[in-house]
Residue frames as qw, qx, qy, qz and C-alpha x, y, z in Angstrom:
[[0.000, 0.891, 0.454, 0.000, 0.00, 0.00, 0.00],
 [0.076, 0.981, -0.178, 0.027, 1.78, 3.13, -1.26],
 [0.444, 0.603, -0.613, 0.251, 5.40, 2.65, -0.08],
 [0.379, -0.404, 0.690, -0.466, 4.67, 0.30, 2.84],
 [0.414, -0.012, -0.896, -0.162, 4.15, -3.44, 3.24],
 [0.585, -0.308, 0.232, -0.713, 0.94, -4.28, 5.09],
 [0.932, -0.101, 0.270, -0.219, 1.19, -8.05, 4.67],
 [0.342, 0.597, -0.722, -0.070, 4.18, -10.38, 4.18],
 [0.917, -0.116, -0.344, -0.163, 4.17, -14.18, 4.51],
 [0.839, -0.226, -0.227, 0.440, 7.60, -14.35, 6.18],
 [0.083, -0.993, 0.039, -0.080, 8.68, -11.11, 7.88],
 [0.636, -0.602, 0.384, 0.293, 12.01, -12.50, 9.08],
 [0.693, 0.165, 0.502, 0.491, 13.05, -13.62, 5.60],
 [0.292, 0.868, 0.272, 0.297, 11.92, -10.31, 4.09],
 [0.303, -0.934, 0.171, 0.081, 14.10, -8.41, 6.56],
 [0.712, -0.314, 0.477, 0.408, 17.09, -10.63, 5.71],
 [0.580, 0.515, 0.436, 0.457, 16.64, -9.83, 2.02],
 [0.048, 0.974, 0.113, 0.188, 16.39, -6.10, 2.74],
 [0.477, -0.809, 0.305, 0.157, 19.53, -6.18, 4.90],
 [0.776, -0.178, 0.501, 0.339, 21.51, -8.30, 2.47],
 [0.608, 0.772, 0.150, 0.110, 21.68, -6.21, -0.68],
 [0.727, -0.188, 0.139, 0.645, 25.21, -5.56, -1.93],
 [0.012, 0.833, -0.047, -0.552, 26.64, -2.11, -2.67],
 [0.233, -0.299, 0.699, 0.607, 28.63, -3.46, -5.64],
 [0.249, 0.461, 0.820, 0.232, 25.37, -4.56, -7.24],
 [0.074, 0.890, 0.339, -0.295, 23.91, -1.08, -6.69],
 [0.189, -0.659, 0.371, 0.626, 27.09, 0.47, -8.10],
 [0.285, 0.011, 0.810, 0.512, 26.83, -1.70, -11.21],
 [0.201, 0.686, 0.697, 0.050, 23.18, -0.77, -11.73],
 [0.022, -0.889, -0.088, 0.449, 23.95, 2.97, -11.43],
 [0.227, -0.454, 0.587, 0.630, 26.81, 2.66, -13.92],
 [0.292, 0.319, 0.838, 0.332, 24.44, 0.84, -16.27],
 [0.135, 0.858, 0.461, -0.183, 21.95, 3.72, -16.04],
 [0.134, -0.782, 0.218, 0.568, 24.73, 6.23, -16.73],
 [0.284, -0.183, 0.751, 0.567, 25.91, 4.36, -19.81],
 [0.239, 0.522, 0.796, 0.193, 22.36, 4.12, -21.12],
 [0.040, 0.898, 0.437, -0.014, 21.12, 7.65, -20.47],
 [0.044, -0.969, 0.196, 0.142, 24.30, 9.74, -20.37],
 [0.936, 0.087, 0.136, 0.312, 26.92, 7.95, -22.50],
 [0.353, 0.883, -0.150, 0.271, 28.96, 11.10, -23.20],
 [0.489, -0.781, 0.385, -0.041, 31.15, 10.49, -20.11],
 [0.909, -0.025, 0.334, 0.249, 32.79, 7.56, -21.91],
 [0.574, 0.741, 0.021, 0.349, 34.28, 10.00, -24.43],
 [0.096, -0.876, 0.350, -0.318, 36.31, 11.55, -21.63],
 [0.652, 0.212, -0.686, 0.243, 37.57, 8.22, -20.30],
 [0.103, -0.261, 0.614, -0.738, 36.16, 8.80, -16.81],
 [0.364, -0.389, -0.842, -0.087, 33.55, 7.15, -14.60],
 [0.384, -0.700, -0.130, -0.588, 30.93, 8.56, -12.30],
 [0.198, 0.091, -0.758, 0.615, 31.49, 8.84, -8.55],
 [0.465, -0.538, -0.563, -0.421, 28.24, 7.96, -6.81],
 [0.118, 0.108, -0.582, 0.797, 27.50, 9.76, -3.56],
 [0.225, -0.590, -0.773, 0.056, 24.55, 10.01, -1.16],
 [0.027, -0.435, -0.025, -0.900, 22.76, 13.35, -0.90],
 [0.550, -0.298, 0.307, -0.717, 19.94, 12.19, 1.41],
 [0.399, 0.020, -0.916, -0.043, 19.12, 8.87, 3.01],
 [0.623, -0.325, 0.175, -0.690, 16.08, 7.63, 4.95],
 [0.308, 0.049, -0.947, 0.078, 15.67, 4.48, 7.00],
 [0.600, -0.301, 0.003, -0.741, 12.25, 3.47, 8.27],
 [0.046, 0.004, -0.967, 0.249, 11.11, 0.92, 10.82],
 [0.542, -0.210, -0.312, -0.751, 7.47, -0.10, 10.41],
 [0.189, 0.042, 0.887, -0.419, 5.28, -1.70, 13.06],
 [0.387, -0.111, -0.595, -0.696, 2.30, -3.20, 11.26],
 [0.406, 0.023, 0.649, -0.643, -0.99, -3.69, 13.12],
 [0.144, 0.253, 0.933, 0.213, -3.65, -6.18, 12.15],
 [0.001, -0.777, -0.617, -0.125, -6.46, -3.70, 12.77],
 [0.153, 0.591, 0.003, 0.792, -6.63, 0.08, 12.64],
 [0.574, -0.729, -0.159, -0.337, -8.47, 0.10, 15.97],
 [0.853, -0.326, -0.166, 0.372, -5.43, -1.44, 17.70],
 [0.495, 0.192, -0.026, 0.847, -3.09, 1.36, 16.59],
 [0.161, -0.668, -0.199, -0.698, -5.72, 4.06, 17.23],
 [0.700, -0.640, -0.315, -0.024, -5.98, 2.92, 20.86],
 [0.705, -0.466, -0.032, 0.534, -2.37, 3.89, 21.63],
 [0.527, 0.444, 0.198, 0.697, -1.40, 6.41, 18.94],
 [0.145, -0.888, -0.126, -0.417, -2.78, 9.47, 20.72],
 [0.702, -0.695, 0.082, 0.132, -0.82, 8.62, 23.86],
 [0.792, 0.000, 0.206, 0.575, 2.35, 8.02, 21.87],
 [0.345, 0.637, 0.181, 0.665, 2.20, 11.36, 20.06],
 [0.349, -0.892, -0.040, -0.285, 1.42, 13.32, 23.23],
 [0.811, -0.495, 0.122, 0.285, 4.26, 11.57, 25.02],
 [0.717, 0.214, 0.203, 0.631, 6.73, 12.24, 22.21],
 [0.181, 0.756, 0.140, 0.614, 5.97, 15.95, 21.88],
 [0.442, -0.846, 0.027, -0.299, 6.04, 16.63, 25.64],
 [0.800, -0.550, 0.218, 0.099, 8.80, 14.39, 26.98],
 [0.828, 0.237, 0.123, 0.492, 11.47, 14.17, 24.26],
 [0.216, -0.921, 0.095, 0.309, 14.16, 16.72, 25.15],
 [0.423, 0.810, -0.397, -0.088, 17.26, 17.80, 23.17],
 [0.181, -0.542, 0.818, -0.063, 19.54, 15.41, 25.04],
 [0.746, 0.141, 0.619, -0.203, 17.09, 12.56, 24.30],
 [0.698, 0.698, -0.017, -0.161, 17.30, 13.34, 20.58],
 [0.157, 0.751, -0.641, 0.005, 21.10, 13.28, 20.76],
 [0.491, -0.283, 0.806, -0.169, 20.98, 9.92, 22.54],
 [0.814, 0.394, 0.363, -0.225, 18.67, 8.40, 19.90],
 [0.631, 0.755, -0.178, 0.000, 21.21, 9.41, 17.25],
 [0.907, -0.077, -0.110, 0.399, 24.19, 8.07, 19.18],
 [0.340, 0.600, -0.144, 0.710, 25.55, 11.52, 19.96],
 [0.427, -0.476, -0.487, 0.595, 26.42, 13.50, 23.09],
 [0.057, 0.894, 0.271, 0.353, 24.90, 16.94, 23.53],
 [0.576, -0.292, -0.216, 0.732, 27.48, 19.49, 24.67],
 [0.036, -0.817, -0.220, 0.531, 27.61, 23.24, 25.11],
 [0.170, -0.413, 0.488, 0.750, 29.58, 23.69, 21.87],
 [0.294, 0.379, 0.819, 0.316, 26.76, 22.32, 19.69],
 [0.099, 0.368, 0.016, -0.925, 25.29, 25.14, 17.59],
 [0.116, -0.136, -0.785, -0.593, 22.94, 23.31, 15.22],
 [0.552, -0.215, -0.092, -0.800, 19.14, 23.38, 15.18],
 [0.150, -0.093, -0.965, 0.193, 17.29, 21.10, 17.58],
 [0.416, 0.026, 0.265, -0.869, 13.62, 20.75, 18.42],
 [0.255, 0.284, 0.922, -0.060, 10.27, 18.96, 18.16],
 [0.329, 0.123, -0.245, -0.904, 7.44, 19.60, 15.73],
 [0.381, 0.309, 0.840, -0.233, 3.87, 18.33, 15.53],
 [0.242, 0.196, -0.435, -0.845, 2.08, 18.38, 12.17],
 [0.603, 0.332, 0.639, -0.343, -1.39, 17.33, 11.07],
 [0.073, 0.282, -0.675, -0.677, -1.45, 16.04, 7.51],
 [0.719, 0.095, -0.267, -0.635, -4.10, 14.51, 5.25],
 [0.676, 0.115, -0.728, -0.013, -2.64, 11.07, 5.91],
 [0.724, -0.526, -0.419, 0.154, -2.51, 11.59, 9.70],
 [0.293, -0.943, 0.153, -0.026, -0.37, 13.23, 12.35],
 [0.800, 0.325, -0.267, 0.428, 3.42, 13.39, 12.50],
 [0.512, -0.830, 0.119, 0.186, 5.99, 14.10, 15.22],
 [0.719, 0.553, -0.149, 0.393, 9.39, 15.32, 14.01],
 [0.583, -0.749, 0.117, 0.294, 12.54, 15.69, 16.11],
 [0.631, 0.716, -0.113, 0.276, 15.55, 17.42, 14.54],
 [0.590, -0.667, 0.219, 0.398, 19.24, 17.70, 15.30],
 [0.132, -0.544, 0.523, 0.643, 21.12, 19.62, 12.62],
 [0.391, 0.314, -0.599, -0.624, 20.93, 17.71, 9.30],
 [0.222, -0.081, -0.971, -0.020, 19.18, 14.68, 10.85],
 [0.548, -0.193, 0.105, -0.807, 15.51, 14.23, 11.69],
 [0.033, -0.071, -0.987, 0.143, 13.65, 11.46, 13.48],
 [0.475, -0.089, -0.168, -0.859, 9.95, 11.15, 12.69],
 [0.175, 0.177, 0.933, -0.260, 7.00, 9.24, 14.11],
 [0.480, 0.186, -0.107, -0.851, 3.79, 8.97, 12.10],
 [0.607, 0.180, 0.749, -0.196, 0.98, 6.62, 11.17],
 [0.173, 0.203, -0.653, -0.709, 0.28, 5.41, 7.65],
 [0.511, -0.182, -0.629, -0.557, -3.36, 4.69, 6.82],
 [0.635, -0.453, 0.255, -0.571, -4.05, 4.17, 10.54],
 [0.990, -0.012, -0.106, -0.091, -2.50, 0.71, 10.17],
 [0.805, 0.187, -0.224, 0.516, 1.28, 1.22, 10.35],
 [0.384, -0.904, 0.062, 0.178, 3.34, 2.98, 13.00],
 [0.758, 0.476, -0.057, 0.441, 6.44, 4.26, 11.19],
 [0.449, -0.804, 0.149, 0.360, 9.64, 5.52, 12.80],
 [0.722, 0.578, 0.132, 0.358, 11.94, 7.11, 10.24],
 [0.439, -0.687, 0.153, 0.558, 15.38, 8.67, 10.50],
 [0.598, 0.747, 0.166, 0.239, 16.46, 10.98, 7.65],
 [0.533, -0.559, 0.168, 0.612, 19.98, 12.34, 7.18],
 [0.478, 0.872, 0.100, 0.004, 20.90, 15.15, 4.76],
 [0.234, 0.806, -0.520, 0.160, 24.64, 15.09, 5.50],
 [0.932, -0.082, -0.344, 0.077, 26.34, 11.75, 6.16],
 [0.433, 0.412, -0.469, 0.650, 29.30, 13.54, 7.78],
 [0.522, -0.594, 0.131, -0.598, 27.04, 14.10, 10.82],
 [0.949, -0.292, 0.067, -0.098, 27.75, 10.50, 11.82],
 [0.045, 0.698, -0.715, 0.018, 31.10, 8.95, 12.72],
 [0.989, -0.067, 0.048, -0.124, 32.19, 5.34, 12.41],
 [0.575, -0.539, 0.548, 0.281, 35.34, 3.25, 12.61],
 [0.792, 0.593, 0.141, 0.047, 37.01, 3.31, 9.20],
 [0.718, -0.064, 0.188, 0.667, 40.31, 3.60, 7.37],
 [0.086, 0.968, 0.073, -0.223, 41.52, 7.18, 6.92],
 [0.747, 0.273, 0.130, 0.592, 44.11, 8.23, 4.36],
 [0.275, -0.799, -0.055, 0.533, 46.25, 11.25, 5.29],
 [0.410, 0.887, -0.106, -0.184, 47.73, 13.79, 2.90],
 [0.096, -0.694, 0.698, 0.149, 51.18, 12.25, 3.23],
 [0.631, 0.248, -0.665, -0.313, 49.81, 8.94, 1.96],
 [0.054, 0.123, -0.912, 0.388, 49.79, 7.14, 5.31],
 [0.595, -0.341, -0.488, -0.540, 46.70, 5.28, 6.46],
 [0.002, -0.085, 0.819, -0.568, 45.20, 4.50, 9.85],
 [0.383, -0.469, -0.729, -0.318, 41.94, 3.09, 11.15],
 [0.098, -0.136, -0.524, 0.835, 40.08, 5.35, 13.56],
 [0.142, 0.713, 0.639, -0.252, 36.74, 7.02, 14.35],
 [0.138, -0.162, 0.295, 0.931, 36.08, 9.54, 11.61],
 [0.485, 0.416, 0.168, -0.750, 33.20, 11.33, 9.92],
 [0.678, 0.293, 0.672, 0.054, 31.29, 9.21, 7.45],
 [0.096, -0.236, 0.522, 0.814, 32.07, 9.77, 3.77],
 [0.558, 0.392, 0.170, -0.711, 29.26, 10.51, 1.32],
 [0.261, 0.279, -0.822, -0.422, 30.11, 7.64, -1.03],
 [0.816, -0.117, -0.244, -0.510, 27.49, 4.93, -1.58],
 [0.680, 0.111, -0.692, 0.219, 29.94, 2.50, 0.03],
 [0.051, -0.211, 0.588, -0.779, 29.09, 4.11, 3.38],
 [0.630, -0.231, -0.258, -0.695, 25.51, 2.85, 3.11],
 [0.728, -0.194, -0.656, 0.045, 25.99, -0.46, 5.03],
 [0.362, -0.090, -0.543, 0.752, 27.49, 1.35, 8.03],
 [0.241, -0.132, 0.027, -0.961, 24.87, 4.09, 7.75],
 [0.653, -0.273, -0.540, -0.456, 22.05, 1.52, 7.73],
 [0.605, -0.236, -0.669, 0.361, 23.28, 0.13, 11.06],
 [0.155, -0.048, -0.338, 0.927, 23.42, 3.62, 12.61],
 [0.403, -0.146, -0.182, -0.885, 19.96, 4.64, 11.39],
 [0.680, -0.265, -0.650, -0.211, 18.44, 1.32, 12.43],
 [0.471, -0.192, -0.619, 0.599, 19.95, 1.78, 15.91],
 [0.087, -0.049, 0.138, -0.985, 18.49, 5.31, 16.10],
 [0.591, -0.230, -0.413, -0.653, 15.01, 3.98, 15.27],
 [0.674, -0.234, -0.692, 0.112, 15.39, 1.22, 17.85],
 [0.279, -0.089, -0.503, 0.813, 16.45, 3.62, 20.63],
 [0.311, -0.111, -0.046, -0.943, 13.49, 5.88, 19.88],
 [0.688, -0.228, -0.549, -0.417, 11.10, 2.93, 19.90],
 [0.571, -0.181, -0.687, 0.411, 12.54, 1.69, 23.20],
 [0.038, 0.018, -0.316, 0.948, 12.05, 5.16, 24.70],
 [0.515, -0.154, -0.213, -0.816, 8.40, 5.25, 23.65],
 [0.698, -0.179, -0.674, -0.163, 7.72, 1.70, 24.79],
 [0.395, -0.089, -0.679, 0.612, 8.89, 2.42, 28.35],
 [0.086, 0.176, 0.359, -0.913, 6.43, 5.26, 28.90],
 [0.382, -0.159, -0.557, -0.720, 3.42, 4.19, 26.85],
 [0.611, -0.419, -0.662, -0.111, 1.92, 1.97, 29.58],
 [0.185, -0.661, 0.275, -0.673, 1.26, 4.18, 32.62],
 [0.872, -0.431, 0.013, -0.233, 0.35, 1.21, 34.83],
 [0.887, 0.119, -0.200, 0.398, 3.76, -0.36, 34.20],
 [0.283, 0.561, -0.254, 0.735, 5.38, 2.95, 35.11],
 [0.519, -0.638, 0.132, -0.554, 3.41, 3.27, 38.35],
 [0.961, -0.250, -0.106, 0.042, 4.46, -0.22, 39.48],
 [0.736, 0.227, -0.200, 0.605, 8.10, 0.65, 38.93],
 [0.038, -0.669, 0.151, -0.726, 7.63, 4.01, 40.59],
 [0.775, -0.568, 0.004, -0.275, 6.44, 2.18, 43.73],
 [0.926, -0.056, -0.112, 0.356, 9.60, 0.08, 43.65],
 [0.424, 0.542, -0.148, 0.710, 11.70, 3.22, 43.28],
 [0.279, -0.703, 0.114, -0.644, 10.24, 4.84, 46.39],
 [0.882, -0.443, -0.140, -0.079, 10.72, 1.91, 48.79],
 [0.231, -0.804, 0.545, -0.064, 13.77, 1.82, 51.14],
 [0.868, 0.253, -0.423, 0.064, 16.44, -0.86, 50.69],
 [0.632, -0.704, 0.321, -0.053, 18.40, -2.52, 53.50],
 [0.774, 0.460, -0.374, 0.223, 22.03, -3.58, 53.10],
 [0.579, 0.121, -0.570, 0.570, 24.26, -4.94, 55.86],
 [0.343, -0.540, -0.608, 0.470, 21.97, -3.63, 58.56],
 [0.063, -0.361, -0.028, 0.930, 21.70, -0.16, 57.08],
 [0.397, 0.674, 0.617, -0.088, 18.64, 1.32, 55.42],
 [0.201, -0.109, 0.361, 0.904, 18.92, 3.33, 52.20],
 [0.385, 0.517, 0.421, -0.638, 15.85, 5.49, 51.51],
 [0.538, 0.502, 0.616, 0.281, 13.92, 5.33, 48.28],
 [0.213, 0.009, 0.242, 0.946, 13.74, 8.17, 45.77],
 [0.145, 0.715, 0.571, -0.376, 11.06, 10.84, 45.87],
 [0.396, 0.443, 0.425, 0.683, 10.38, 12.76, 42.67],
 [0.147, -0.903, -0.274, -0.297, 8.86, 15.58, 44.71],
 [0.602, -0.676, 0.068, 0.419, 12.11, 16.06, 46.61],
 [0.317, 0.915, -0.188, -0.162, 14.29, 18.65, 44.89],
 [0.221, -0.640, 0.721, 0.149, 17.59, 16.83, 45.49],
 [0.618, 0.064, 0.783, 0.039, 16.26, 13.44, 44.37],
 [0.605, 0.726, 0.308, -0.108, 14.64, 14.88, 41.25],
 [0.165, 0.889, -0.383, -0.189, 17.83, 16.76, 40.32],
 [0.392, -0.427, 0.805, 0.130, 19.91, 13.59, 40.74],
 [0.651, 0.301, 0.697, 0.007, 17.57, 11.48, 38.59],
 [0.489, 0.854, 0.089, -0.154, 17.43, 14.12, 35.85],
 [0.037, -0.800, 0.563, 0.205, 21.23, 14.29, 35.78],
 [0.441, -0.253, 0.850, 0.137, 21.87, 10.55, 35.47],
 [0.629, 0.496, 0.595, -0.068, 19.22, 10.30, 32.73],
 [0.204, 0.801, -0.244, -0.507, 21.08, 12.73, 30.46],
 [0.869, 0.488, -0.049, -0.073, 21.93, 11.48, 27.00],
 [0.289, 0.746, -0.575, 0.169, 25.68, 12.00, 27.45],
 [0.403, -0.420, 0.754, -0.306, 25.77, 9.55, 30.39],
 [0.887, 0.201, 0.313, -0.273, 23.70, 6.98, 28.49],
 [0.750, 0.621, -0.224, 0.039, 26.39, 6.90, 25.82],
 [0.456, 0.571, -0.547, 0.409, 29.68, 7.30, 27.70],
 [0.682, -0.362, -0.575, 0.269, 28.70, 6.38, 31.26],
 [0.214, -0.879, 0.084, -0.418, 29.12, 8.42, 34.42],
 [0.645, 0.044, -0.543, 0.536, 31.77, 8.56, 37.13],
 [0.415, -0.666, -0.423, 0.453, 32.05, 10.17, 40.53],
 [0.290, -0.334, 0.100, 0.891, 33.96, 13.13, 39.09],
 [0.030, -0.249, -0.563, -0.787, 31.57, 13.68, 36.17],
 [0.326, -0.662, -0.665, -0.116, 28.56, 13.50, 38.47],
 [0.390, -0.557, -0.304, 0.668, 30.09, 16.08, 40.83],
 [0.162, -0.001, 0.291, 0.943, 30.23, 18.60, 37.97],
 [0.283, -0.419, -0.560, -0.656, 26.45, 18.46, 37.68],
 [0.580, -0.662, -0.474, 0.009, 25.66, 18.20, 41.40],
 [0.216, 0.641, -0.260, 0.689, 27.08, 21.45, 42.66],
 [0.429, -0.619, 0.342, -0.562, 28.08, 21.52, 46.32],
 [0.973, -0.192, 0.053, -0.113, 28.52, 17.74, 46.61],
 [0.129, -0.710, 0.688, 0.076, 31.95, 16.35, 47.57],
 [0.428, 0.305, -0.824, -0.210, 33.41, 13.01, 46.50],
 [0.038, 0.010, 0.926, -0.376, 32.20, 11.16, 49.59],
 [0.481, 0.336, 0.395, -0.707, 28.63, 12.41, 49.23],
 [0.611, 0.429, -0.393, -0.537, 28.53, 11.44, 45.56],
 [0.236, 0.228, -0.945, 0.012, 29.93, 7.98, 46.40],
 [0.254, 0.181, 0.800, -0.513, 27.03, 7.42, 48.81],
 [0.577, 0.447, 0.061, -0.681, 24.57, 8.57, 46.14],
 [0.470, 0.398, -0.707, -0.348, 26.08, 6.13, 43.64],
 [0.038, 0.051, -0.972, 0.225, 25.74, 3.27, 46.16],
 [0.419, 0.326, 0.537, -0.656, 22.12, 4.23, 46.81],
 [0.582, 0.476, -0.267, -0.603, 21.42, 4.27, 43.08],
 [0.328, 0.297, -0.886, -0.135, 23.07, 0.84, 42.68],
 [0.132, 0.065, 0.900, -0.409, 21.14, -0.74, 45.56],
 [0.518, 0.445, 0.372, -0.629, 17.87, 0.45, 44.04],
 [0.645, 0.245, 0.676, 0.259, 18.85, -1.07, 40.68],
 [0.337, 0.892, 0.130, -0.271, 18.99, 2.23, 38.80],
 [0.319, 0.805, -0.492, -0.092, 22.65, 2.00, 37.73],
 [0.979, -0.109, 0.083, 0.151, 25.22, -0.75, 37.27],
 [0.244, -0.810, 0.454, 0.280, 29.00, -0.64, 37.48],
 [0.772, 0.536, -0.340, -0.045, 31.24, -1.74, 34.63],
 [0.926, -0.311, 0.004, 0.215, 33.61, -4.45, 35.86],
 [0.722, -0.162, 0.069, 0.669, 37.14, -3.24, 36.76],
 [0.215, 0.467, 0.173, 0.840, 36.30, 0.40, 36.03],
 [0.045, -0.322, -0.497, 0.805, 34.85, 3.40, 37.85],
 [0.265, -0.009, -0.386, -0.884, 32.11, 3.86, 35.25],
 [0.327, 0.315, 0.787, -0.418, 28.38, 3.40, 35.80],
 [0.178, -0.105, -0.597, -0.775, 25.51, 3.09, 33.32],
 [0.609, -0.017, 0.226, -0.760, 21.75, 3.30, 33.72],
 [0.276, 0.072, 0.958, 0.013, 20.09, -0.11, 33.89],
 [0.145, -0.341, -0.704, -0.606, 17.02, -0.86, 31.81],
 [0.324, -0.671, -0.645, 0.169, 14.95, -0.48, 34.98],
 [0.284, -0.485, -0.125, 0.817, 16.63, 2.88, 35.62],
 [0.009, 0.020, 0.466, 0.885, 15.78, 4.18, 32.17],
 [0.258, -0.476, -0.750, -0.379, 12.19, 3.00, 32.43],
 [0.366, -0.654, -0.584, 0.311, 11.43, 4.21, 35.94],
 [0.222, -0.395, -0.039, 0.891, 12.97, 7.66, 35.53],
 [0.089, -0.118, -0.541, -0.828, 11.14, 8.24, 32.24],
 [0.343, -0.530, -0.745, -0.217, 7.87, 6.93, 33.72],
 [0.377, -0.570, -0.487, 0.544, 8.26, 8.90, 36.95],
 [0.129, -0.292, 0.079, 0.944, 9.06, 12.23, 35.34],
 [0.179, -0.250, -0.637, -0.707, 6.26, 11.77, 32.80],
 [0.362, -0.575, -0.733, 0.037, 3.78, 10.98, 35.57],
 [0.298, -0.543, -0.319, 0.718, 4.79, 14.09, 37.49],
 [0.071, -0.252, 0.243, 0.934, 4.93, 16.53, 34.57],
 [0.253, -0.106, -0.633, -0.724, 1.98, 15.33, 32.49],
 [0.473, -0.471, -0.724, -0.175, -0.43, 14.07, 35.15],
 [0.459, -0.524, -0.527, 0.487, 0.22, 15.31, 38.69],
 [0.203, -0.263, -0.039, 0.942, 1.24, 18.91, 38.01],
 [0.193, -0.225, -0.484, -0.823, -1.54, 19.59, 35.43],
 [0.451, -0.542, -0.700, -0.112, -4.11, 18.10, 37.82],
 [0.397, -0.487, -0.397, 0.669, -2.86, 20.31, 40.65],
 [0.080, -0.063, 0.193, 0.976, -2.98, 23.34, 38.35],
 [0.314, -0.389, -0.614, -0.611, -6.59, 22.64, 37.36],
 [0.485, -0.563, -0.636, 0.205, -7.53, 22.18, 41.01],
 [0.310, -0.337, -0.195, 0.868, -5.96, 25.54, 41.88],
 [0.089, -0.121, -0.373, -0.916, -7.86, 27.30, 39.12],
 [0.418, -0.499, -0.696, -0.303, -11.16, 25.75, 40.23],
 [0.445, -0.519, -0.512, 0.520, -10.54, 26.95, 43.77],
 [0.176, -0.134, 0.033, 0.975, -9.88, 30.52, 42.57],
 [0.261, -0.209, -0.448, -0.829, -13.29, 30.70, 40.88],
 [0.311, -0.465, -0.815, 0.147, -15.31, 29.44, 43.83],
 [0.184, -0.765, -0.209, -0.581, -17.81, 32.05, 45.13]]
């Protein structure tokens, strides 16, 4: 239907075929087109260099019935427009957001003939969420400049020497396999983010677990309270995109928790570990958010910002207008 598959006998095999196409075959087909429709280049004894100007990668979730997608789509779009922050967008794209970044970032909500669309942008890359025909939930990452992404590749220097290192992606069509992996990963991270906060009941259960005290070696470690300023600040800090990518340490956490010394931050890290929010990388001083940590922080902050605070605001307004 249009440019989407709504029914396939073997989805796994279809995905294998889509992932398995060879760049050399594409190169040969493009050269064939050039020879057929623009043969003059042969008179100069040169060949075309094929590069990528724009590339899109979509992940489709196909529903059996339109009613099934309609039941959750409104919640998904409201969640995406209200809770996705700039550092979240950077995390989806495998980047770290720092103070030196000067490109455009933001969220947009559009209503089209085909349906509604959420669009998140970071410089030349956009991540979109929209429905097709009320039957398909599509997540699509579009890049207008491949150099935005970096990957591990061989680099040739001006003096002729070569080395393999992390470098900006080249615009040649031979970058497409690596680009496909990066764009697919971006779609997956975005989908994982939405899936953790779509079910409010799941979030409330985990929020209860977050707030309960934990005992260790005869000592009690209090739970976390999102209405406590210190606890909320700590949870917002560890949920930043930069820490999701490169991890956090005592010294990096102290930079964001002003006024805390090394000992105080160490106790906070232990408290976070005992509650299952972070895990330590073996033989290092680095910590990463656990899956539970990602889910409960996203669910808790969403519950507070989109449910509790608006309800309190409406109650305050009603009180003001009482006779």
